Structure formats: C-alpha cells, structure tokens
C-alpha positions in Angstrom: 160.6 121.6 123.7 159.5 125.2 123.8 158.1 126.6 127.0 154.3 127.2 127.0 153.6 130.9 127.1 150.5 132.8 128.2 149.6 133.3 124.5 149.9 129.6 123.9 147.7 128.8 126.8 145.0 131.3 125.6 145.3 129.8 122.1 144.6 126.3 123.5 141.5 127.6 125.3 140.4 129.2 122.0 140.8 125.9 120.2 139.0 124.1 123.0 136.1 126.5 122.8 135.9 125.9 119.0 136.1 122.2 119.6 133.2 122.4 122.1 131.1 124.4 119.5 131.9 121.8 116.8 130.6 119.0 119.1 127.6 120.6 120.7 126.6 123.3 118.2 127.5 121.0 115.4 125.2 118.3 116.6 122.4 120.8 116.6 123.1 121.9 113.0 123.2 118.2 112.1 119.8 117.8 113.5 118.5 120.4 111.1 120.2 118.4 108.2 118.2 115.3 109.2 115.1 117.5 109.6 115.5 118.5 105.9 116.2 114.9 104.8 113.5 113.2 106.9 111.8 110.6 104.7 109.7 107.5 104.7 106.5 106.8 106.6 108.0 108.0 109.9 109.4 111.4 108.6 107.0 113.4 110.8 108.0 111.4 113.9 111.7 111.8 113.0 111.2 115.6 112.9 109.4 115.5 116.3 112.2 113.6 117.9 114.8 116.1 116.5 112.7 119.1 117.7 112.3 117.6 121.2 116.1 116.8 121.3 117.1 120.3 120.3 114.5 122.3 122.1 115.9 122.6 125.6 119.6 123.1 124.8 120.1 124.6 121.3 120.6 128.2 122.5 123.0 127.3 125.2 125.4 125.6 122.7 126.2 128.9 121.1 128.0 130.0 124.3 131.1 128.3 122.9 131.0 130.3 119.7 130.6 133.5 121.7 133.5 132.5 123.9 135.7 131.9 120.9 134.8 135.3 119.4 135.5 137.2 122.6 138.8 135.4 123.1 139.9 136.3 119.6 138.8 139.9 119.8 140.4 140.4 123.2 143.6 138.3 123.0 144.4 138.2 119.3 143.1 141.5 117.9 145.1 141.3 114.7 143.5 137.9 113.9 140.1 139.2 114.7 140.6 142.3 112.4 141.8 140.1 109.5 138.9 137.7 109.9 136.4 140.5 110.1 137.6 142.1 106.9 138.8 139.3 104.6 136.1 136.9 105.6 133.3 139.4 106.3 131.1 137.9 103.6 131.0 134.2 104.7 131.1 135.2 108.4 128.2 137.6 108.0 126.2 135.0 106.1 127.0 132.5 108.7 125.7 134.7 111.5 122.5 135.5 109.5 122.1 131.7 109.1 122.4 131.2 112.9 119.8 133.9 113.5 117.4 132.6 110.8 117.8 129.0 112.1 117.0 129.9 115.7 114.1 132.2 114.7 112.6 129.6 112.4 112.9 126.9 115.1 111.1 129.1 117.6 108.4 130.2 115.2 107.8 126.7 114.1 107.2 125.7 117.7 104.9 128.5 118.7 103.3 129.7 115.4 100.2 128.2 113.9 100.3 124.5 113.6 98.7 124.5 110.1 100.7 122.4 107.6 101.6 125.4 105.3 103.0 127.4 108.2 104.9 124.5 109.6 106.4 123.7 106.2 107.5 127.3 105.7 109.3 127.6 109.0 110.7 124.0 108.7 112.2 124.8 105.3 113.9 127.9 106.7 115.2 126.1 109.7 116.5 123.1 107.7 118.1 125.2 105.0 119.9 127.4 107.5 121.1 124.3 109.3 122.7 123.1 106.0 124.2 126.5 104.8 125.6 127.6 108.1 128.0 124.7 108.8 129.2 124.9 105.2 130.1 128.6 105.7 131.8 127.8 109.0 133.9 125.2 107.2 134.6 127.5 104.3 135.9 130.1 106.8 138.2 127.6 108.5 139.4 126.4 105.1 140.2 130.0 104.0 142.2 130.5 107.2 144.1 127.2 106.8 144.9 128.0 103.1 146.9 131.1 104.2 145.3 133.3 101.5 143.7 136.0 103.6 144.9 139.6 103.0 147.4 138.5 100.5 146.5 141.2 98.0 145.6 144.3 100.0 145.8 146.5 96.9 143.6 144.2 94.8 140.0 144.6 93.7 137.0 143.8 96.0 136.8 140.3 94.5 140.5 139.7 94.9 140.5 140.8 98.6 137.1 139.6 99.9 135.9 136.8 97.6 138.8 134.9 96.1 140.4 133.9 99.5 137.4 131.8 100.5 135.8 130.9 97.1 138.1 128.0 96.5 137.6 124.2 96.1 139.6 123.6 99.2 137.6 125.9 101.4 134.4 124.4 100.2 135.7 120.9 100.7 136.3 121.8 104.4 132.7 123.2 104.4 131.4 119.9 103.0 133.4 118.0 105.7 132.0 120.2 108.4 128.4 119.5 107.2 129.0 115.7 107.0 130.6 115.6 110.4 127.8 117.6 112.0 125.2 115.3 110.4 127.2 112.3 111.6 127.2 113.6 115.2 123.5 114.4 115.1 122.5 111.0 113.8 124.6 109.2 116.4 123.2 111.3 119.2 119.7 110.9 118.0 119.8 107.1 118.4 119.6 107.8 122.1 116.8 110.3 121.9 114.0 107.9 121.3 112.5 104.8 122.8 110.9 103.9 119.4 113.1 101.1 118.0 112.0 101.9 114.4 113.1 105.6 114.8 116.3 104.5 116.4 117.0 102.3 113.4 116.3 105.2 111.1 118.9 107.3 112.8 121.3 104.4 113.1 121.3 103.9 109.3 121.8 107.6 108.8 124.8 107.6 111.2 126.4 104.7 109.4 126.0 106.4 106.0 127.3 109.7 107.3 130.2 108.0 109.0 131.3 106.5 105.6 130.7 109.9 103.9 133.0 111.5 106.4 135.8 109.2 105.3 135.5 110.4 101.7 135.0 114.0 102.7 138.2 113.9 104.8 140.1 112.3 101.9 138.9 115.1 99.6 140.1 117.8 102.0 143.5 116.1 102.2 143.8 115.7 98.5 143.0 119.4 97.8 145.2 120.6 100.6 148.3 119.5 98.7 147.8 122.4 96.2 145.7 125.0 98.1 146.9 124.5 101.7 150.4 123.1 101.6 151.1 124.1 105.3 148.2 121.9 106.4 149.3 119.1 104.1 152.8 119.2 105.5 151.6 119.2 109.1 149.1 116.4 108.6 151.6 114.2 106.8 155.0 115.2 108.0 154.8 116.2 111.6 155.9 113.8 114.4 152.4 113.7 115.7 150.8 113.0 112.3 150.9 109.2 112.4 149.6 108.9 116.0 146.8 111.3 115.2 145.8 109.5 112.1 146.0 106.1 113.7 143.9 107.3 116.7 141.3 108.9 114.3 141.1 105.8 112.1 140.8 103.4 115.1 138.1 105.6 116.7 136.1 105.8 113.4 136.1 102.0 113.0 135.1 101.6 116.6 132.2 104.0 116.2 131.0 102.2 113.1 131.3 98.8 114.8 129.4 100.2 117.8 126.6 101.4 115.6 126.5 98.1 113.7 126.1 96.3 117.0 123.7 98.9 118.4 126.0 100.0 121.2 124.7 103.5 121.0 126.2 104.9 124.3 129.6 103.7 123.2 129.0 105.1 119.7 128.1 108.6 121.1 131.4 108.8 123.1 133.4 107.5 120.1 131.8 109.9 117.7 132.6 112.9 119.9 136.2 111.7 120.1 136.5 111.0 116.4 135.2 114.5 115.4 137.5 116.1 118.0 140.6 114.3 116.6 139.7 115.5 113.1 139.2 119.0 114.4 142.6 119.1 116.2 144.4 118.2 113.0 143.8 121.8 111.8 145.4 123.8 114.7 148.2 121.3 115.2 149.0 121.4 111.5 149.5 125.1 111.4 151.0 125.6 114.9 152.6 128.0 115.9 150.8 130.0 113.2 147.4 131.3 114.3 146.7 133.0 110.9 148.9 131.7 108.1 151.1 132.6 106.5 152.8 135.0 109.0 150.7 135.7 112.1 152.1 133.4 114.8 150.4 133.1 118.2 153.2 135.2 119.8 153.0 137.9 117.1 149.2 138.2 117.2 148.8 138.1 120.9 147.7 141.1 123.1 150.0 142.3 125.9 150.6 139.8 128.7 148.6 141.9 131.2 145.5 141.4 129.0 146.2 137.7 128.7 146.5 137.3 132.4 143.2 139.1 133.1 141.5 137.0 130.4 142.7 133.7 131.9 141.6 134.9 135.4 138.2 135.9 134.1 137.8 132.6 132.2 138.7 130.7 135.4 136.1 132.5 137.4 133.5 132.3 134.7 134.2 128.6 134.2 133.2 128.0 137.8 129.7 129.4 137.0 129.4 128.2 133.3 130.5 124.6 133.4 128.3 123.5 136.4 125.4 125.4 134.9 125.8 123.6 131.5 126.2 120.3 133.3 123.0 120.9 135.3 121.1 121.8 132.1 122.2 118.6 130.4 121.4 116.6 133.5 117.8 117.9 133.5 117.0 117.6 129.8 119.4 115.1 128.3 119.6 112.1 130.7 116.4 110.5 129.3 115.3 110.2 125.7 113.3 113.1 124.2 110.2 110.8 123.9 110.4 109.4 127.4 107.4 107.2 128.0 106.8 106.4 124.4 106.6 102.7 123.6 107.8 100.9 120.5 105.6 101.5 117.5 
C-alpha cells in the first residue's frame, strides 16, 4: 500500500470540503427545488417552512465551497487553471446562480409583501436553485470524463463547450439535482410540527429517493462510453463491491425509516447515502485529480506550500468548526415553526 503523502492528505481535505458542501449547501439548493414544486392547499405553508429552515444558515453553508476553491487554487494550481479555462462557462453560470439565488432569497424576505413582488423573487430563487446544482454536476461530470483541454488548438466550441455539453455530464447534473432535492425533503420532515406538512415532505423524500436510484443508474450506464475511467473504478476496483453494498443498504434503510416515519434516523442515513455516492467519484479516478493525466502528485504545489496550508487549515478549523456547531445548535435544534400546532 502506497504511503500517504502531503499532497494526498490535502486532496482528502479537498474531497471532504466538497462532501460537506454537497450535504449542507446541497440541502439548501434542494429546498429551493421544493419551493418551486410546492403544490396543493398547503403550498404557501410549505414555502414558509422552507424559508424559515434556510434563513439562519444558508450563507454559512457556502464556506465549504469557498474552502474547496482556495485549496484547489493554492495546492493544485494546474487543476485550478484548467477548471477556470475549460469550464469557465458552466462555472461562471453556477456562480451567477448562487448570487442570484441568495439575492432573491434576501429580497423576497425584506421586499414588499405584495403577491406580485413575492412571486417574482420566488421564481428567481427557485429557478436558480434548480439550475445551479445541475451546473455543479455538469462540471463534475466533465472532470470525470477526462475530456478537459483535450483539443487546445481547436475552436472555441471544441475547447470550451464540447467538454461539458455531453449526455454524461448532464446525467451527473441531473443526479446532483435529485440528490439535493432528496436531502432537502428528508431534512424538512424535521423542520415542522405540522403533521400534514411533515407528510408532504415525507412523500417528496420517498419519491426523490426512488428517483435517485434511476438517476444513479443513468450515470453508470452513460459512463461506460463517456467516462470509462469512472466506470472501471466503480465496477472493477477492490473497494467497488463494499461501496455499492454500503450505498444500497443505506438507501433501503433510509426509505424504510421514511416509511415508518423515523425521521431522525432517515436524516442521518440520507447524509450517509449521499456521501457514499459522492465518494464513488474521487475513489474511481484516484490517483488522478484531473483525468486523463494530472495525478495528485503531478498537480500538487511544493511541499512547503502544502505544509503551510495544512497548518492554516488546522488553526482555522479550531475556529470554524465550533462556530458552525454553535450556529446549528442555536437555529437547528428545534423545528422552524416551533410552537405551531398540528393543523
């Protein structure tokens, strides 16, 4: 077994930060999806619960994305450069979506409460919540396919559009959207005391959980032609069977917990399930950080830089992690509509 290097350690931290963003930021985006799809006689109350659940913590969740960007820029500059050039279109649109989503959420809260104004900001918030996860998944799919910077002398379309405008990349985008919606629906079952609203989110969680199964199958099917490295890793590695078994067992346990209304257990299981699905990607292409040729070792900055980054992350973690824990303790230990009775 190869010795773990400083570059490997930083790559693990990078993956963990992306994993945290998928869980916490992803659940926020998923809340926007259900805001868009709110329906039935309780649709306005559904949106109110979503807004109250997101309000105190949605900005803090972006710290994980910022951390991932800083680690990539500082520790793996070659990867950052290739991402920033080959994927500048979807990544720029994704950042625009994050800004629009946050701005619309804020203006919807503090602007005029007239129906027309609320609908306008609500549409922007919900639309950005759908488009942004898709673009994040598309970017991940483009990286996994190994098609970035393959034609440096080609046309603009060949260099900057074709690498990510593929069925496989968009299947990963669809999977990201479905998983985020699944996380949000599971989490929202614990954000209300109203049994009817809880049932609304429970049904959405069950539906999204089934949809995630089919979306995952689509990604695996398309990877055989467009991302063979990922396909080989997911099916041929020694860790593949244990990972798939753990993911499948966790998924069934979450659906069973939702069916039996064991929502605390479902929340823990949903986080674990999505994390297992996420880790299939970096494990499948290890030791490559940017297929087809940029390994972790080749893309890494000098060891002096890596040591300093690990030191700074250790010191920063002492401040960041307790602060986030305290934030969640204050705002997320009771349902968003604490004190409301069943309707």
